[in-house]
C-alpha positions in Angstrom: 120.4 128.6 68.7 116.5 129.4 67.2 114.3 126.2 66.2 114.3 127.3 62.8 118.1 126.8 62.8 117.6 123.2 64.6 115.4 122.0 62.4 117.5 123.1 59.5 120.6 121.1 60.4 118.3 117.9 61.2 116.8 117.8 57.9 120.3 118.7 56.2 121.7 116.2 58.1 119.2 113.4 56.6 120.2 114.9 53.5 123.7 114.4 53.2 123.8 111.3 54.3 121.2 110.3 51.7 123.7 112.0 49.2 126.8 109.8 50.6 124.5 106.8 50.3 123.6 107.8 46.7 120.0 107.8 47.5 117.0 109.3 45.3 115.4 110.5 48.4 117.7 113.0 49.4 115.9 115.7 47.8 112.6 116.1 49.6 115.2 116.5 52.6 117.4 119.0 51.3 114.3 120.9 49.7 113.2 121.5 53.3 117.0 122.4 54.6 117.5 125.5 51.6 114.2 126.6 52.3 114.7 126.9 56.4 118.6 127.8 55.9 117.1 131.0 53.5 115.9 132.5 56.9 118.6 131.2 59.3 121.3 132.6 56.9 119.3 136.3 55.9 119.0 136.9 59.6 122.6 136.2 60.1 123.3 139.0 57.2 125.2 136.0 55.6 123.5 137.5 52.5 125.9 135.4 50.4 124.7 131.8 51.8 121.0 133.4 52.2 120.8 133.7 48.3 123.1 130.7 48.1 119.8 128.2 49.0 117.6 130.0 46.3 120.4 128.5 44.2 120.2 124.9 45.8 116.5 125.1 45.8 116.9 124.8 41.6 119.5 122.6 42.2 117.4 120.2 44.4 114.9 120.0 41.6 117.0 119.4 38.9 119.0 117.0 40.9 115.9 114.7 42.0 114.7 115.2 37.8 118.4 114.5 36.9 119.1 111.4 39.4 115.4 109.8 39.0 116.5 109.5 35.2 119.7 107.2 36.1 117.8 105.2 39.1 117.0 101.8 37.7 115.3 100.2 40.8 113.7 102.4 43.3 115.9 101.0 46.1 118.8 101.3 44.1 121.9 104.0 44.6 122.3 106.3 41.8 125.2 105.6 39.8 128.3 107.8 39.6 131.0 108.6 37.7 134.1 110.6 37.9 134.9 114.0 35.3 136.4 114.6 32.7 140.5 116.0 33.2 139.5 118.7 30.9 136.4 119.9 32.7 138.5 120.1 35.9 140.0 123.5 34.1 136.2 124.8 33.7 135.0 123.5 37.2 138.1 126.1 38.7 137.1 129.0 36.7 134.1 129.1 37.7 134.8 128.5 41.4 137.2 131.3 41.0 135.1 133.7 39.2 132.0 133.8 41.3 134.0 133.8 44.5 135.4 137.7 42.7 132.2 138.4 41.8 130.4 137.8 44.6 132.7 138.8 46.7 132.8 142.1 45.3 129.3 142.5 45.7 128.8 141.3 48.8 132.1 144.2 49.8 131.0 147.2 48.0 127.1 147.0 48.1 125.7 145.2 51.6 126.5 145.1 54.9 127.3 141.4 54.9 128.9 140.0 57.8 132.2 138.1 55.8 131.9 139.1 52.3 134.6 137.6 50.8 134.8 134.1 52.7 130.5 134.2 52.3 131.3 134.6 48.7 133.9 132.2 48.4 132.0 129.4 50.5 128.7 130.7 48.0 130.8 130.4 44.4 132.6 126.9 45.5 128.7 125.7 46.6 127.3 126.1 43.4 130.2 124.2 41.9 129.6 121.3 44.3 126.4 121.4 43.7 126.0 120.7 40.2 128.7 118.5 40.3 126.9 116.5 43.1 123.8 116.7 40.3 125.6 115.6 37.9 126.6 112.5 40.0 130.2 113.5 39.6 132.8 112.0 42.3 134.9 115.7 42.2 131.9 117.1 44.2 133.0 115.5 47.6 136.9 117.4 48.0 134.8 120.4 47.4 132.4 120.0 49.9 135.4 118.8 52.1 137.0 122.1 51.9 133.6 124.4 51.4 132.7 122.4 54.8 136.1 123.1 56.4 135.6 127.2 55.7 131.8 126.6 56.6 132.3 125.5 60.2 134.7 128.7 60.7 132.4 130.8 59.0 129.1 129.9 60.6 131.1 129.7 64.4 132.1 133.1 63.6 128.6 134.3 63.6 127.3 132.8 66.2 125.5 129.7 63.9 127.1 127.4 66.4 124.5 124.8 65.3 125.2 125.3 62.2 128.9 125.2 62.4 128.6 121.8 64.1 126.5 120.5 61.7 129.3 121.8 59.0 131.7 119.4 61.1 129.4 116.7 60.5 128.7 117.3 57.2 133.0 117.1 56.7 132.7 113.9 58.2 129.9 112.8 56.3 131.7 114.1 52.8 134.9 112.4 53.8 133.0 109.1 53.6 131.0 110.0 50.9 133.9 110.7 48.7 135.4 106.7 49.5 131.8 105.7 48.8 131.5 106.9 45.6 135.1 106.9 44.6 134.7 103.0 44.8 131.4 102.8 42.9 132.5 105.2 40.2 132.1 104.3 36.7 
């Protein structure tokens, strides 16, 4: 464990807890988290995960803007909603295509440590992040699956603090899913 990984994990823990609570304040913590994890993952040769942090940075800024528009009073949780049934096919197609394309690139053109698992993790994380930014309850089951894969992936690369963080993320994702389901409009 490096101090950088520890700081990234700490900021990430605060970030996801605030997301589950539907707090707009999650976004400043998310911005710091993704910047720190870009470096951590690049050093571990998890290039899809590192590249994902660039996407996450843009998604954090977009989500911050989008959630601000939905906040009525500063201290109130943002409203959430369920995804339309027909949109689920688009979500599945995006995750499968993203995994396939990124996996092919990582396995053929890089020395990535775990190209296909890293690619799947990255592609599905992008899909889940977009759903989170758009305040859809369905983001949480994806995060649960992603967190399960992430624990194994990061532990296998010696990123034990990050693997532990994702185990905690898994618990928070279960709580977030329950909380958002009950709050959905």
